[in-house]
CHARMM-style PDB file with segment names, atoms N, HN, CA, C and O in Angstrom:
ATOM      1  N   UNK     1      21.219 -17.702  -8.029  1.00  0.00      PROA
ATOM      2  CA  UNK     1      20.441 -17.112  -6.954  1.00  0.00      PROA
ATOM      3  C   UNK     1      20.020 -15.707  -7.413  1.00  0.00      PROA
ATOM      4  O   UNK     1      20.854 -14.910  -7.842  1.00  0.00      PROA
ATOM      5  N   UNK     2      18.715 -15.420  -7.315  1.00  0.00      PROA
ATOM      6  HN  UNK     2      18.038 -16.068  -6.966  1.00  0.00      PROA
ATOM      7  CA  UNK     2      18.266 -14.090  -7.716  1.00  0.00      PROA
ATOM      8  C   UNK     2      18.457 -13.101  -6.561  1.00  0.00      PROA
ATOM      9  O   UNK     2      18.885 -13.475  -5.469  1.00  0.00      PROA
ATOM     10  N   UNK     3      18.134 -11.848  -6.822  1.00  0.00      PROA
ATOM     11  HN  UNK     3      17.786 -11.544  -7.709  1.00  0.00      PROA
ATOM     12  CA  UNK     3      18.387 -10.781  -5.836  1.00  0.00      PROA
ATOM     13  C   UNK     3      17.642 -11.024  -4.539  1.00  0.00      PROA
ATOM     14  O   UNK     3      18.218 -10.888  -3.459  1.00  0.00      PROA
ATOM     15  N   UNK     4      16.341 -11.389  -4.631  1.00  0.00      PROA
ATOM     16  HN  UNK     4      15.874 -11.499  -5.508  1.00  0.00      PROA
ATOM     17  CA  UNK     4      15.555 -11.583  -3.404  1.00  0.00      PROA
ATOM     18  C   UNK     4      16.039 -12.772  -2.596  1.00  0.00      PROA
ATOM     19  O   UNK     4      16.020 -12.728  -1.366  1.00  0.00      PROA
ATOM     20  N   UNK     5      16.473 -13.833  -3.258  1.00  0.00      PROA
ATOM     21  HN  UNK     5      16.489 -13.869  -4.258  1.00  0.00      PROA
ATOM     22  CA  UNK     5      17.029 -14.967  -2.531  1.00  0.00      PROA
ATOM     23  C   UNK     5      18.297 -14.557  -1.785  1.00  0.00      PROA
ATOM     24  O   UNK     5      18.523 -14.993  -0.656  1.00  0.00      PROA
ATOM     25  N   UNK     6      19.113 -13.731  -2.404  1.00  0.00      PROA
ATOM     26  HN  UNK     6      18.930 -13.377  -3.321  1.00  0.00      PROA
ATOM     27  CA  UNK     6      20.327 -13.248  -1.738  1.00  0.00      PROA
ATOM     28  C   UNK     6      19.983 -12.388  -0.533  1.00  0.00      PROA
ATOM     29  O   UNK     6      20.619 -12.499   0.515  1.00  0.00      PROA
ATOM     30  N   UNK     7      18.979 -11.532  -0.678  1.00  0.00      PROA
ATOM     31  HN  UNK     7      18.462 -11.442  -1.530  1.00  0.00      PROA
ATOM     32  CA  UNK     7      18.567 -10.663   0.436  1.00  0.00      PROA
ATOM     33  C   UNK     7      18.064 -11.500   1.596  1.00  0.00      PROA
ATOM     34  O   UNK     7      18.463 -11.277   2.739  1.00  0.00      PROA
ATOM     35  N   UNK     8      17.187 -12.468   1.316  1.00  0.00      PROA
ATOM     36  HN  UNK     8      16.863 -12.650   0.388  1.00  0.00      PROA
ATOM     37  CA  UNK     8      16.635 -13.285   2.400  1.00  0.00      PROA
ATOM     38  C   UNK     8      17.674 -14.215   3.020  1.00  0.00      PROA
ATOM     39  O   UNK     8      17.608 -14.504   4.215  1.00  0.00      PROA
ATOM     40  N   UNK     9      18.626 -14.684   2.226  1.00  0.00      PROA
ATOM     41  HN  UNK     9      18.679 -14.449   1.255  1.00  0.00      PROA
ATOM     42  CA  UNK     9      19.648 -15.561   2.805  1.00  0.00      PROA
ATOM     43  C   UNK     9      20.582 -14.791   3.728  1.00  0.00      PROA
ATOM     44  O   UNK     9      21.175 -15.382   4.631  1.00  0.00      PROA
ATOM     45  N   UNK    10      20.726 -13.480   3.520  1.00  0.00      PROA
ATOM     46  HN  UNK    10      20.245 -13.000   2.786  1.00  0.00      PROA
ATOM     47  CA  UNK    10      21.573 -12.655   4.376  1.00  0.00      PROA
ATOM     48  C   UNK    10      20.808 -12.045   5.542  1.00  0.00      PROA
ATOM     49  O   UNK    10      21.389 -11.314   6.345  1.00  0.00      PROA
ATOM     50  N   UNK    11      19.530 -12.330   5.645  1.00  0.00      PROA
ATOM     51  HN  UNK    11      19.059 -12.924   4.993  1.00  0.00      PROA
ATOM     52  CA  UNK    11      18.704 -11.770   6.703  1.00  0.00      PROA
ATOM     53  C   UNK    11      19.080 -12.354   8.061  1.00  0.00      PROA
ATOM     54  O   UNK    11      19.403 -13.538   8.153  1.00  0.00      PROA
ATOM     55  N   UNK    12      19.044 -11.532   9.127  1.00  0.00      PROA
ATOM     56  HN  UNK    12      18.782 -10.570   9.052  1.00  0.00      PROA
ATOM     57  CA  UNK    12      19.317 -12.058  10.465  1.00  0.00      PROA
ATOM     58  C   UNK    12      18.311 -13.132  10.878  1.00  0.00      PROA
ATOM     59  O   UNK    12      18.629 -13.997  11.694  1.00  0.00      PROA
ATOM     60  N   UNK    13      17.092 -13.082  10.315  1.00  0.00      PROA
ATOM     61  HN  UNK    13      16.834 -12.379   9.652  1.00  0.00      PROA
ATOM     62  CA  UNK    13      16.091 -14.093  10.645  1.00  0.00      PROA
ATOM     63  C   UNK    13      16.511 -15.471  10.136  1.00  0.00      PROA
ATOM     64  O   UNK    13      16.069 -16.490  10.668  1.00  0.00      PROA
ATOM     65  N   UNK    14      17.353 -15.505   9.120  1.00  0.00      PROA
ATOM     66  HN  UNK    14      17.712 -14.677   8.689  1.00  0.00      PROA
ATOM     67  CA  UNK    14      17.844 -16.765   8.560  1.00  0.00      PROA
ATOM     68  C   UNK    14      19.289 -17.034   8.976  1.00  0.00      PROA
ATOM     69  O   UNK    14      20.014 -17.744   8.279  1.00  0.00      PROA
ATOM     70  N   UNK    15      19.706 -16.474  10.098  1.00  0.00      PROA
ATOM     71  HN  UNK    15      19.117 -15.897  10.665  1.00  0.00      PROA
ATOM     72  CA  UNK    15      21.065 -16.604  10.627  1.00  0.00      PROA
ATOM     73  C   UNK    15      22.108 -16.119   9.626  1.00  0.00      PROA
ATOM     74  O   UNK    15      23.222 -16.644   9.593  1.00  0.00      PROA
ATOM     75  N   UNK    16      21.772 -15.151   8.832  1.00  0.00      PROA
ATOM     76  HN  UNK    16      20.867 -14.725   8.859  1.00  0.00      PROA
ATOM     77  CA  UNK    16      22.711 -14.582   7.879  1.00  0.00      PROA
ATOM     78  C   UNK    16      23.479 -13.428   8.500  1.00  0.00      PROA
ATOM     79  O   UNK    16      23.109 -12.918   9.558  1.00  0.00      PROA
ATOM     80  N   UNK    17      24.539 -13.027   7.840  1.00  0.00      PROA
ATOM     81  HN  UNK    17      24.839 -13.441   6.981  1.00  0.00      PROA
ATOM     82  CA  UNK    17      25.364 -11.916   8.315  1.00  0.00      PROA
ATOM     83  C   UNK    17      24.728 -10.604   7.886  1.00  0.00      PROA
ATOM     84  O   UNK    17      24.371 -10.434   6.720  1.00  0.00      PROA
ATOM     85  N   UNK    18      24.585  -9.684   8.815  1.00  0.00      PROA
ATOM     86  HN  UNK    18      24.874  -9.822   9.763  1.00  0.00      PROA
ATOM     87  CA  UNK    18      24.017  -8.380   8.512  1.00  0.00      PROA
ATOM     88  C   UNK    18      24.706  -7.351   9.388  1.00  0.00      PROA
ATOM     89  O   UNK    18      24.720  -7.481  10.612  1.00  0.00      PROA
ATOM     90  N   UNK    19      25.272  -6.341   8.775  1.00  0.00      PROA
ATOM     91  HN  UNK    19      25.261  -6.235   7.780  1.00  0.00      PROA
ATOM     92  CA  UNK    19      25.944  -5.287   9.520  1.00  0.00      PROA
ATOM     93  C   UNK    19      25.339  -3.963   9.076  1.00  0.00      PROA
ATOM     94  O   UNK    19      25.857  -3.319   8.163  1.00  0.00      PROA
ATOM     95  N   UNK    20      24.257  -3.556   9.706  1.00  0.00      PROA
ATOM     96  HN  UNK    20      23.836  -4.078  10.448  1.00  0.00      PROA
ATOM     97  CA  UNK    20      23.550  -2.341   9.341  1.00  0.00      PROA
ATOM     98  C   UNK    20      24.346  -1.080   9.553  1.00  0.00      PROA
ATOM     99  O   UNK    20      24.082  -0.068   8.903  1.00  0.00      PROA
ATOM    100  N   UNK    21      25.322  -1.114  10.454  1.00  0.00      PROA
ATOM    101  HN  UNK    21      25.536  -1.936  10.982  1.00  0.00      PROA
ATOM    102  CA  UNK    21      26.135   0.073  10.714  1.00  0.00      PROA
ATOM    103  C   UNK    21      27.045   0.412   9.538  1.00  0.00      PROA
ATOM    104  O   UNK    21      27.487   1.554   9.407  1.00  0.00      PROA
ATOM    105  N   UNK    22      27.323  -0.550   8.698  1.00  0.00      PROA
ATOM    106  HN  UNK    22      26.964  -1.478   8.804  1.00  0.00      PROA
ATOM    107  CA  UNK    22      28.214  -0.314   7.568  1.00  0.00      PROA
ATOM    108  C   UNK    22      27.451   0.054   6.297  1.00  0.00      PROA
ATOM    109  O   UNK    22      28.070   0.271   5.255  1.00  0.00      PROA
ATOM    110  N   UNK    23      26.145   0.127   6.359  1.00  0.00      PROA
ATOM    111  HN  UNK    23      25.642  -0.050   7.205  1.00  0.00      PROA
ATOM    112  CA  UNK    23      25.373   0.520   5.186  1.00  0.00      PROA
ATOM    113  C   UNK    23      25.632   1.986   4.861  1.00  0.00      PROA
ATOM    114  O   UNK    23      25.836   2.791   5.769  1.00  0.00      PROA
ATOM    115  N   UNK    24      25.626   2.344   3.574  1.00  0.00      PROA
ATOM    116  HN  UNK    24      25.460   1.690   2.836  1.00  0.00      PROA
ATOM    117  CA  UNK    24      25.848   3.752   3.227  1.00  0.00      PROA
ATOM    118  C   UNK    24      24.702   4.620   3.733  1.00  0.00      PROA
ATOM    119  O   UNK    24      23.538   4.225   3.674  1.00  0.00      PROA
ATOM    120  N   UNK    25      25.041   5.788   4.223  1.00  0.00      PROA
ATOM    121  HN  UNK    25      25.987   6.109   4.271  1.00  0.00      PROA
ATOM    122  CA  UNK    25      24.041   6.719   4.721  1.00  0.00      PROA
ATOM    123  C   UNK    25      23.495   7.531   3.551  1.00  0.00      PROA
ATOM    124  O   UNK    25      24.247   8.191   2.834  1.00  0.00      PROA
ATOM    125  N   UNK    26      22.191   7.474   3.369  1.00  0.00      PROA
ATOM    126  HN  UNK    26      21.580   6.938   3.951  1.00  0.00      PROA
ATOM    127  CA  UNK    26      21.554   8.203   2.277  1.00  0.00      PROA
ATOM    128  C   UNK    26      20.613   9.225   2.892  1.00  0.00      PROA
ATOM    129  O   UNK    26      19.703   8.875   3.643  1.00  0.00      PROA
ATOM    130  N   UNK    27      20.837  10.472   2.572  1.00  0.00      PROA
ATOM    131  HN  UNK    27      21.577  10.757   1.962  1.00  0.00      PROA
ATOM    132  CA  UNK    27      19.968  11.536   3.060  1.00  0.00      PROA
ATOM    133  C   UNK    27      19.019  11.889   1.940  1.00  0.00      PROA
ATOM    134  O   UNK    27      19.400  12.529   0.960  1.00  0.00      PROA
ATOM    135  N   UNK    28      17.781  11.466   2.095  1.00  0.00      PROA
ATOM    136  HN  UNK    28      17.471  10.946   2.891  1.00  0.00      PROA
ATOM    137  CA  UNK    28      16.780  11.594   1.053  1.00  0.00      PROA
ATOM    138  C   UNK    28      15.758  12.641   1.443  1.00  0.00      PROA
ATOM    139  O   UNK    28      15.436  12.792   2.621  1.00  0.00      PROA
ATOM    140  N   UNK    29      15.246  13.368   0.456  1.00  0.00      PROA
ATOM    141  HN  UNK    29      15.509  13.246  -0.501  1.00  0.00      PROA
ATOM    142  CA  UNK    29      14.220  14.369   0.718  1.00  0.00      PROA
ATOM    143  C   UNK    29      13.179  14.281  -0.386  1.00  0.00      PROA
ATOM    144  O   UNK    29      13.480  13.877  -1.509  1.00  0.00      PROA
ATOM    145  N   UNK    30      11.970  14.656  -0.061  1.00  0.00      PROA
ATOM    146  HN  UNK    30      11.725  14.984   0.851  1.00  0.00      PROA
ATOM    147  CA  UNK    30      10.901  14.647  -1.049  1.00  0.00      PROA
ATOM    148  C   UNK    30      11.230  15.602  -2.180  1.00  0.00      PROA
ATOM    149  O   UNK    30      11.814  16.659  -1.941  1.00  0.00      PROA
ATOM    150  N   UNK    31      10.864  15.248  -3.426  1.00  0.00      PROA
ATOM    151  HN  UNK    31      10.390  14.389  -3.620  1.00  0.00      PROA
ATOM    152  CA  UNK    31      11.083  16.163  -4.538  1.00  0.00      PROA
ATOM    153  C   UNK    31      10.256  17.429  -4.355  1.00  0.00      PROA
ATOM    154  O   UNK    31       9.167  17.399  -3.781  1.00  0.00      PROA
ATOM    155  N   UNK    32      10.785  18.535  -4.848  1.00  0.00      PROA
ATOM    156  HN  UNK    32      11.669  18.561  -5.314  1.00  0.00      PROA
ATOM    157  CA  UNK    32      10.088  19.805  -4.702  1.00  0.00      PROA
ATOM    158  C   UNK    32       9.725  20.356  -6.078  1.00  0.00      PROA
ATOM    159  O   UNK    32      10.384  20.057  -7.074  1.00  0.00      PROA
ATOM    160  N   UNK    33       8.669  21.162  -6.117  1.00  0.00      PROA
ATOM    161  HN  UNK    33       8.133  21.404  -5.307  1.00  0.00      PROA
ATOM    162  CA  UNK    33       8.212  21.833  -7.344  1.00  0.00      PROA
ATOM    163  C   UNK    33       7.888  20.849  -8.459  1.00  0.00      PROA
ATOM    164  O   UNK    33       8.291  21.053  -9.604  1.00  0.00      PROA
ATOM    165  N   UNK    34       7.167  19.790  -8.135  1.00  0.00      PROA
ATOM    166  HN  UNK    34       6.839  19.624  -7.205  1.00  0.00      PROA
ATOM    167  CA  UNK    34       6.764  18.827  -9.153  1.00  0.00      PROA
ATOM    168  C   UNK    34       5.367  19.161  -9.649  1.00  0.00      PROA
ATOM    169  O   UNK    34       4.646  19.931  -9.015  1.00  0.00      PROA
ATOM    170  N   UNK    35       4.985  18.586 -10.780  1.00  0.00      PROA
ATOM    171  HN  UNK    35       5.572  17.961 -11.296  1.00  0.00      PROA
ATOM    172  CA  UNK    35       3.648  18.790 -11.325  1.00  0.00      PROA
ATOM    173  C   UNK    35       2.597  18.287 -10.332  1.00  0.00      PROA
ATOM    174  O   UNK    35       1.573  18.939 -10.127  1.00  0.00      PROA
ATOM    175  N   UNK    36       2.848  17.143  -9.725  1.00  0.00      PROA
ATOM    176  HN  UNK    36       3.680  16.614  -9.892  1.00  0.00      PROA
ATOM    177  CA  UNK    36       1.884  16.566  -8.793  1.00  0.00      PROA
ATOM    178  C   UNK    36       1.636  17.493  -7.610  1.00  0.00      PROA
ATOM    179  O   UNK    36       0.488  17.678  -7.207  1.00  0.00      PROA
ATOM    180  N   UNK    37       2.672  18.067  -7.056  1.00  0.00      PROA
ATOM    181  HN  UNK    37       3.605  17.917  -7.383  1.00  0.00      PROA
ATOM    182  CA  UNK    37       2.495  18.979  -5.925  1.00  0.00      PROA
ATOM    183  C   UNK    37       1.717  20.225  -6.336  1.00  0.00      PROA
ATOM    184  O   UNK    37       0.882  20.712  -5.573  1.00  0.00      PROA
ATOM    185  N   UNK    38       1.983  20.747  -7.539  1.00  0.00      PROA
ATOM    186  HN  UNK    38       2.661  20.352  -8.159  1.00  0.00      PROA
ATOM    187  CA  UNK    38       1.238  21.908  -8.017  1.00  0.00      PROA
ATOM    188  C   UNK    38      -0.234  21.560  -8.209  1.00  0.00      PROA
ATOM    189  O   UNK    38      -1.110  22.346  -7.849  1.00  0.00      PROA
ATOM    190  N   UNK    39      -0.508  20.394  -8.769  1.00  0.00      PROA
ATOM    191  HN  UNK    39       0.204  19.755  -9.061  1.00  0.00      PROA
ATOM    192  CA  UNK    39      -1.894  19.956  -8.990  1.00  0.00      PROA
ATOM    193  C   UNK    39      -2.608  19.746  -7.658  1.00  0.00      PROA
ATOM    194  O   UNK    39      -3.754  20.165  -7.495  1.00  0.00      PROA
ATOM    195  N   UNK    40      -1.954  19.113  -6.728  1.00  0.00      PROA
ATOM    196  HN  UNK    40      -1.023  18.773  -6.860  1.00  0.00      PROA
ATOM    197  CA  UNK    40      -2.545  18.888  -5.411  1.00  0.00      PROA
ATOM    198  C   UNK    40      -2.852  20.209  -4.723  1.00  0.00      PROA
ATOM    199  O   UNK    40      -3.907  20.360  -4.108  1.00  0.00      PROA
ATOM    200  N   UNK    41      -1.935  21.165  -4.823  1.00  0.00      PROA
ATOM    201  HN  UNK    41      -1.077  21.041  -5.323  1.00  0.00      PROA
ATOM    202  CA  UNK    41      -2.160  22.474  -4.233  1.00  0.00      PROA
ATOM    203  C   UNK    41      -3.348  23.183  -4.852  1.00  0.00      PROA
ATOM    204  O   UNK    41      -4.134  23.807  -4.139  1.00  0.00      PROA
ATOM    205  N   UNK    42      -3.495  23.097  -6.187  1.00  0.00      PROA
ATOM    206  HN  UNK    42      -2.857  22.590  -6.766  1.00  0.00      PROA
ATOM    207  CA  UNK    42      -4.627  23.765  -6.832  1.00  0.00      PROA
ATOM    208  C   UNK    42      -5.952  23.099  -6.463  1.00  0.00      PROA
ATOM    209  O   UNK    42      -6.962  23.785  -6.308  1.00  0.00      PROA
ATOM    210  N   UNK    43      -5.959  21.788  -6.322  1.00  0.00      PROA
ATOM    211  HN  UNK    43      -5.138  21.232  -6.448  1.00  0.00      PROA
ATOM    212  CA  UNK    43      -7.179  21.085  -5.914  1.00  0.00      PROA
ATOM    213  C   UNK    43      -7.555  21.478  -4.488  1.00  0.00      PROA
ATOM    214  O   UNK    43      -8.725  21.726  -4.197  1.00  0.00      PROA
ATOM    215  N   UNK    44      -6.576  21.533  -3.611  1.00  0.00      PROA
ATOM    216  HN  UNK    44      -5.625  21.331  -3.847  1.00  0.00      PROA
ATOM    217  CA  UNK    44      -6.851  21.901  -2.221  1.00  0.00      PROA
ATOM    218  C   UNK    44      -7.373  23.330  -2.108  1.00  0.00      PROA
ATOM    219  O   UNK    44      -8.198  23.619  -1.241  1.00  0.00      PROA
ATOM    220  N   UNK    45      -6.906  24.219  -2.967  1.00  0.00      PROA
ATOM    221  HN  UNK    45      -6.236  23.984  -3.671  1.00  0.00      PROA
ATOM    222  CA  UNK    45      -7.362  25.606  -2.930  1.00  0.00      PROA
ATOM    223  C   UNK    45      -8.763  25.768  -3.503  1.00  0.00      PROA
ATOM    224  O   UNK    45      -9.542  26.587  -3.015  1.00  0.00      PROA
ATOM    225  N   UNK    46      -9.090  24.993  -4.536  1.00  0.00      PROA
ATOM    226  HN  UNK    46      -8.458  24.328  -4.932  1.00  0.00      PROA
ATOM    227  CA  UNK    46     -10.328  25.215  -5.281  1.00  0.00      PROA
ATOM    228  C   UNK    46     -11.490  24.328  -4.882  1.00  0.00      PROA
ATOM    229  O   UNK    46     -12.630  24.648  -5.218  1.00  0.00      PROA
ATOM    230  N   UNK    47     -11.261  23.252  -4.196  1.00  0.00      PROA
ATOM    231  HN  UNK    47     -10.334  22.992  -3.923  1.00  0.00      PROA
ATOM    232  CA  UNK    47     -12.341  22.334  -3.840  1.00  0.00      PROA
ATOM    233  C   UNK    47     -12.346  22.081  -2.342  1.00  0.00      PROA
ATOM    234  O   UNK    47     -11.291  21.939  -1.723  1.00  0.00      PROA
ATOM    235  N   UNK    48     -13.521  22.028  -1.771  1.00  0.00      PROA
ATOM    236  HN  UNK    48     -14.377  22.143  -2.274  1.00  0.00      PROA
ATOM    237  CA  UNK    48     -13.611  21.617  -0.379  1.00  0.00      PROA
ATOM    238  C   UNK    48     -13.853  20.108  -0.354  1.00  0.00      PROA
ATOM    239  O   UNK    48     -14.364  19.562  -1.332  1.00  0.00      PROA
ATOM    240  N   UNK    49     -13.511  19.441   0.702  1.00  0.00      PROA
ATOM    241  HN  UNK    49     -13.096  19.884   1.496  1.00  0.00      PROA
ATOM    242  CA  UNK    49     -13.697  17.993   0.778  1.00  0.00      PROA
ATOM    243  C   UNK    49     -15.164  17.614   0.612  1.00  0.00      PROA
ATOM    244  O   UNK    49     -16.056  18.309   1.097  1.00  0.00      PROA
ATOM    245  N   UNK    50     -15.398  16.517  -0.072  1.00  0.00      PROA
ATOM    246  HN  UNK    50     -14.674  15.951  -0.466  1.00  0.00      PROA
ATOM    247  CA  UNK    50     -16.765  16.035  -0.269  1.00  0.00      PROA
ATOM    248  C   UNK    50     -17.333  15.518   1.047  1.00  0.00      PROA
ATOM    249  O   UNK    50     -16.609  14.989   1.891  1.00  0.00      PROA
ATOM    250  N   UNK    51     -18.633  15.682   1.201  1.00  0.00      PROA
ATOM    251  HN  UNK    51     -19.221  16.112   0.516  1.00  0.00      PROA
ATOM    252  CA  UNK    51     -19.296  15.160   2.380  1.00  0.00      PROA
ATOM    253  C   UNK    51     -19.188  16.056   3.598  1.00  0.00      PROA
ATOM    254  O   UNK    51     -19.589  15.654   4.690  1.00  0.00      PROA
ATOM    255  N   UNK    52     -18.657  17.258   3.439  1.00  0.00      PROA
ATOM    256  HN  UNK    52     -18.331  17.584   2.551  1.00  0.00      PROA
ATOM    257  CA  UNK    52     -18.586  18.178   4.575  1.00  0.00      PROA
ATOM    258  C   UNK    52     -19.535  19.330   4.336  1.00  0.00      PROA
ATOM    259  O   UNK    52     -19.850  19.672   3.197  1.00  0.00      PROA
ATOM    260  N   UNK    53     -19.973  19.907   5.398  1.00  0.00      PROA
ATOM    261  HN  UNK    53     -19.717  19.630   6.324  1.00  0.00      PROA
ATOM    262  CA  UNK    53     -20.859  21.059   5.316  1.00  0.00      PROA
ATOM    263  C   UNK    53     -20.040  22.319   5.521  1.00  0.00      PROA
ATOM    264  O   UNK    53     -19.088  22.331   6.302  1.00  0.00      PROA
ATOM    265  N   UNK    54     -20.407  23.361   4.830  1.00  0.00      PROA
ATOM    266  HN  UNK    54     -21.180  23.351   4.196  1.00  0.00      PROA
ATOM    267  CA  UNK    54     -19.686  24.618   4.952  1.00  0.00      PROA
ATOM    268  C   UNK    54     -19.782  25.132   6.377  1.00  0.00      PROA
ATOM    269  O   UNK    54     -20.856  25.111   6.977  1.00  0.00      PROA
ATOM    270  N   UNK    55     -18.667  25.593   6.918  1.00  0.00      PROA
ATOM    271  HN  UNK    55     -17.794  25.610   6.430  1.00  0.00      PROA
ATOM    272  CA  UNK    55     -18.650  26.174   8.248  1.00  0.00      PROA
ATOM    273  C   UNK    55     -18.534  25.174   9.379  1.00  0.00      PROA
ATOM    274  O   UNK    55     -18.502  25.579  10.542  1.00  0.00      PROA
ATOM    275  N   UNK    56     -18.472  23.908   9.093  1.00  0.00      PROA
ATOM    276  HN  UNK    56     -18.499  23.580   8.149  1.00  0.00      PROA
ATOM    277  CA  UNK    56     -18.368  22.906  10.150  1.00  0.00      PROA
ATOM    278  C   UNK    56     -16.900  22.652  10.471  1.00  0.00      PROA
ATOM    279  O   UNK    56     -16.107  22.358   9.577  1.00  0.00      PROA
ATOM    280  N   UNK    57     -16.549  22.762  11.711  1.00  0.00      PROA
ATOM    281  HN  UNK    57     -17.194  23.001  12.438  1.00  0.00      PROA
ATOM    282  CA  UNK    57     -15.182  22.529  12.156  1.00  0.00      PROA
ATOM    283  C   UNK    57     -15.105  21.219  12.917  1.00  0.00      PROA
ATOM    284  O   UNK    57     -16.126  20.698  13.368  1.00  0.00      PROA
ATOM    285  N   UNK    58     -13.907  20.688  13.063  1.00  0.00      PROA
ATOM    286  HN  UNK    58     -13.078  21.112  12.697  1.00  0.00      PROA
ATOM    287  CA  UNK    58     -13.737  19.451  13.817  1.00  0.00      PROA
ATOM    288  C   UNK    58     -14.114  19.635  15.277  1.00  0.00      PROA
ATOM    289  O   UNK    58     -14.615  18.703  15.906  1.00  0.00      PROA
ATOM    290  N   UNK    59     -13.881  20.820  15.827  1.00  0.00      PROA
ATOM    291  HN  UNK    59     -13.474  21.577  15.316  1.00  0.00      PROA
ATOM    292  CA  UNK    59     -14.204  21.016  17.232  1.00  0.00      PROA
ATOM    293  C   UNK    59     -15.725  21.036  17.457  1.00  0.00      PROA
ATOM    294  O   UNK    59     -16.181  20.833  18.582  1.00  0.00      PROA
ATOM    295  N   UNK    60     -16.517  21.279  16.393  1.00  0.00      PROA
ATOM    296  HN  UNK    60     -16.146  21.444  15.478  1.00  0.00      PROA
ATOM    297  CA  UNK    60     -17.971  21.261  16.503  1.00  0.00      PROA
ATOM    298  C   UNK    60     -18.547  19.864  16.335  1.00  0.00      PROA
ATOM    299  O   UNK    60     -19.745  19.669  16.541  1.00  0.00      PROA
ATOM    300  N   UNK    61     -17.730  18.892  15.968  1.00  0.00      PROA
ATOM    301  HN  UNK    61     -16.757  19.050  15.800  1.00  0.00      PROA
ATOM    302  CA  UNK    61     -18.223  17.562  15.654  1.00  0.00      PROA
ATOM    303  C   UNK    61     -18.634  16.775  16.901  1.00  0.00      PROA
ATOM    304  O   UNK    61     -19.443  15.853  16.796  1.00  0.00      PROA
ATOM    305  N   UNK    62     -18.111  17.105  18.046  1.00  0.00      PROA
ATOM    306  HN  UNK    62     -17.454  17.854  18.131  1.00  0.00      PROA
ATOM    307  CA  UNK    62     -18.441  16.371  19.262  1.00  0.00      PROA
ATOM    308  C   UNK    62     -17.496  15.191  19.449  1.00  0.00      PROA
ATOM    309  O   UNK    62     -16.547  15.026  18.683  1.00  0.00      PROA
ATOM    310  N   UNK    63     -17.753  14.371  20.466  1.00  0.00      PROA
ATOM    311  HN  UNK    63     -18.525  14.505  21.088  1.00  0.00      PROA
ATOM    312  CA  UNK    63     -16.855  13.260  20.765  1.00  0.00      PROA
ATOM    313  C   UNK    63     -16.939  12.178  19.679  1.00  0.00      PROA
ATOM    314  O   UNK    63     -17.983  11.997  19.053  1.00  0.00      PROA
ATOM    315  N   UNK    64     -15.840  11.471  19.468  1.00  0.00      PROA
ATOM    316  HN  UNK    64     -14.992  11.617  19.977  1.00  0.00      PROA
ATOM    317  CA  UNK    64     -15.826  10.387  18.492  1.00  0.00      PROA
ATOM    318  C   UNK    64     -16.320   9.112  19.138  1.00  0.00      PROA
ATOM    319  O   UNK    64     -16.088   8.853  20.319  1.00  0.00      PROA
ATOM    320  N   UNK    65     -17.012   8.321  18.327  1.00  0.00      PROA
ATOM    321  HN  UNK    65     -17.201   8.532  17.368  1.00  0.00      PROA
ATOM    322  CA  UNK    65     -17.511   7.044  18.824  1.00  0.00      PROA
ATOM    323  C   UNK    65     -16.398   6.012  18.826  1.00  0.00      PROA
ATOM    324  O   UNK    65     -15.495   6.074  17.991  1.00  0.00      PROA
ATOM    325  N   UNK    66     -16.450   5.063  19.754  1.00  0.00      PROA
ATOM    326  HN  UNK    66     -17.183   5.013  20.433  1.00  0.00      PROA
ATOM    327  CA  UNK    66     -15.479   3.970  19.767  1.00  0.00      PROA
ATOM    328  C   UNK    66     -16.035   2.811  18.950  1.00  0.00      PROA
ATOM    329  O   UNK    66     -17.247   2.681  18.782  1.00  0.00      PROA
ATOM    330  N   UNK    67     -15.152   1.987  18.453  1.00  0.00      PROA
ATOM    331  HN  UNK    67     -14.167   2.093  18.589  1.00  0.00      PROA
ATOM    332  CA  UNK    67     -15.558   0.865  17.617  1.00  0.00      PROA
ATOM    333  C   UNK    67     -15.778  -0.353  18.481  1.00  0.00      PROA
ATOM    334  OT1 UNK    67     -16.127  -1.417  17.970  1.00  0.00      PROA
TER     335      UNK     67
END
């Protein structure tokens, strides 16, 4: 049995045993000071979004159309 078969066989949808309260608690946070974040910051500082006009704000756009 491969890993995914084991996961699905233990799923509550397949009447398998699942005790989520006993899972280890992992406190995860986004990485900080990465190359990607520095690059994204420099792009945001140096380029304005394409397709926008200078000086146009969202509050000047008017009501949004419904689909």
